[in-house]
C-alpha positions in Angstrom: 27.6 -3.6 -34.5 26.3 -0.5 -36.2 23.1 -1.2 -38.1 23.9 1.2 -40.8 27.7 0.7 -40.8 27.4 -3.1 -41.2 25.5 -2.9 -44.4 27.5 -3.1 -47.7 27.5 0.0 -49.9 26.7 -0.8 -53.5 28.8 1.2 -56.0 26.6 2.5 -58.8 27.5 1.5 -62.3 28.3 5.0 -63.5 30.6 5.8 -60.6 34.4 5.1 -60.5 35.8 4.7 -57.1 39.4 5.1 -55.9 40.8 4.6 -52.4 44.3 6.0 -51.7 46.3 7.9 -49.1 43.4 8.0 -46.6 40.8 9.3 -49.0 38.0 7.8 -51.0 37.3 9.5 -54.3 34.3 9.1 -56.5 33.9 10.2 -60.1 30.4 10.3 -61.6 28.3 12.1 -64.2 27.8 15.2 -62.0 31.5 15.6 -61.0 34.2 14.4 -58.7 34.1 14.3 -55.0 36.3 12.9 -52.2 36.0 12.2 -48.5 38.9 12.0 -46.1 38.9 8.8 -44.0 39.5 8.7 -40.3 42.6 6.6 -39.2 40.3 4.2 -37.2 38.1 3.3 -40.3 39.1 0.9 -43.0 37.4 0.2 -46.3 37.2 -3.2 -48.1 36.1 -3.5 -51.7 34.6 -6.7 -53.2 33.2 -6.7 -56.7 30.9 -3.7 -56.8 30.5 -3.3 -53.0 32.4 -1.4 -50.3 32.4 -2.5 -46.7 33.2 0.0 -43.9 35.2 -1.7 -41.1 36.2 -0.3 -37.7 39.4 -1.0 -35.9 37.9 -1.9 -32.5 34.6 -1.7 -30.5 35.3 1.4 -28.5 32.7 4.2 -28.5 34.6 6.5 -30.9 35.0 3.7 -33.5 31.3 2.8 -33.2 30.3 6.4 -33.8 32.6 6.7 -36.8 31.4 3.4 -38.3 27.9 4.6 -39.2 29.1 8.1 -40.0 31.5 7.1 -42.7 29.0 4.7 -44.2 26.5 7.6 -44.5 29.2 10.0 -45.9 30.1 7.5 -48.6 26.5 6.8 -49.5 25.9 10.6 -49.7 29.0 11.0 -51.8 27.7 8.4 -54.4 24.3 10.0 -54.5 25.9 13.4 -55.0 28.0 12.4 -58.0 25.2 10.5 -59.6 22.0 12.6 -58.9 23.2 15.7 -57.0 21.4 17.5 -54.1 18.8 20.2 -54.3 17.4 22.8 -51.8 14.6 25.2 -52.6 14.0 28.5 -50.8 11.0 30.8 -51.0 11.1 34.6 -50.5 7.9 36.1 -48.9 7.4 39.8 -48.6 6.5 42.9 -50.6 9.4 44.0 -52.7 11.6 41.0 -51.6 13.4 39.4 -54.5 16.6 37.6 -55.6 18.5 37.4 -58.8 21.8 35.8 -59.9 24.5 38.0 -61.4 27.6 36.0 -62.4 28.9 34.4 -59.2 26.8 36.6 -57.0 23.3 36.2 -55.7 21.7 39.7 -55.2 19.1 39.7 -52.5 16.6 42.5 -51.9 15.2 41.7 -48.5 13.8 45.0 -47.1 17.2 46.3 -45.9 18.4 49.8 -46.9 20.8 48.0 -49.4 20.8 44.9 -51.5 22.8 41.9 -50.1 25.4 40.3 -52.4 25.9 36.7 -51.5 29.1 35.1 -53.1 28.2 31.7 -54.6 30.9 29.2 -53.4 32.7 26.8 -55.8 30.8 23.6 -56.5 27.4 25.2 -55.9 25.0 26.3 -58.6 22.1 28.8 -57.7 19.3 29.7 -60.1 16.3 31.9 -59.6 13.4 30.8 -61.9 11.2 33.3 -60.3 12.3 36.4 -58.3 10.8 34.9 -55.2 12.3 31.4 -55.6 16.0 30.3 -55.1 17.1 26.8 -56.2 20.5 25.6 -54.8 22.2 22.5 -56.4 25.5 20.8 -55.8 27.2 17.4 -55.3 28.2 17.9 -51.7 25.2 17.5 -49.4 26.9 19.3 -46.5 27.8 22.3 -48.7 24.3 22.6 -50.3 22.7 22.6 -46.8 25.2 25.1 -45.4 24.7 27.5 -48.3 20.9 27.3 -48.0 21.0 28.0 -44.3 23.4 30.9 -44.8 21.0 32.5 -47.3 18.0 31.8 -45.0 19.8 33.3 -42.0 20.2 36.7 -43.8 16.4 37.3 -43.3 14.7 34.4 -41.5 10.9 34.4 -41.5 9.4 36.5 -38.8 6.5 35.2 -36.7 4.0 38.1 -37.2 3.6 38.4 -41.0 5.8 35.5 -42.1 8.1 37.8 -44.2 11.5 36.5 -45.0 13.4 33.7 -46.6 12.2 30.1 -45.8 12.6 26.6 -47.2 10.0 25.5 -49.7 7.1 24.0 -47.8 8.3 25.3 -44.4 5.5 26.2 -42.0 5.9 29.4 -40.0 3.6 29.5 -37.0 2.2 33.1 -36.8 1.7 35.0 -33.6 -1.4 37.0 -33.0 0.4 40.4 -32.4 -0.3 43.1 -29.9 -3.5 44.4 -31.7 -5.1 40.8 -31.6 -4.2 40.1 -28.0 -7.1 39.9 -25.6 -6.9 42.1 -22.6 -9.1 42.0 -19.5 
């Protein structure tokens, strides 16, 4: 049995849960969110707990068992606390600012980049070189942060670009610093 999938999921007090038509919906202080259930996964509720059950012991069902347990736990955390990713911008003249539903990025290209902020995601720039991404969907927050980072990933010589807060970029010596014999 899956170590993760076999554990009960405790429903937080501030979350309302509804299971119907192959979906599980959660409503909490941060918003509403739903996850589609696979046909080979069943959910049982007892008091304030949810148990994820699989149909059989084939490999597919075992893999889905732990996956759906994690998805439901992430959904509950999203609607109660929310998710957050921080990005740093390193480079002379590199900056970001939010204008309506667009994130305007100046990253050393000949033109500024307009990144459309998707629904369900909030982006703020407390400093011109800092981007904070918030949302209730862990997958969407991660996807948006990686999409922004991929516009100008940190380069290995000077470290310029967009990186996650606290990310270490190993720098190369460069041609001038290379030793020749």
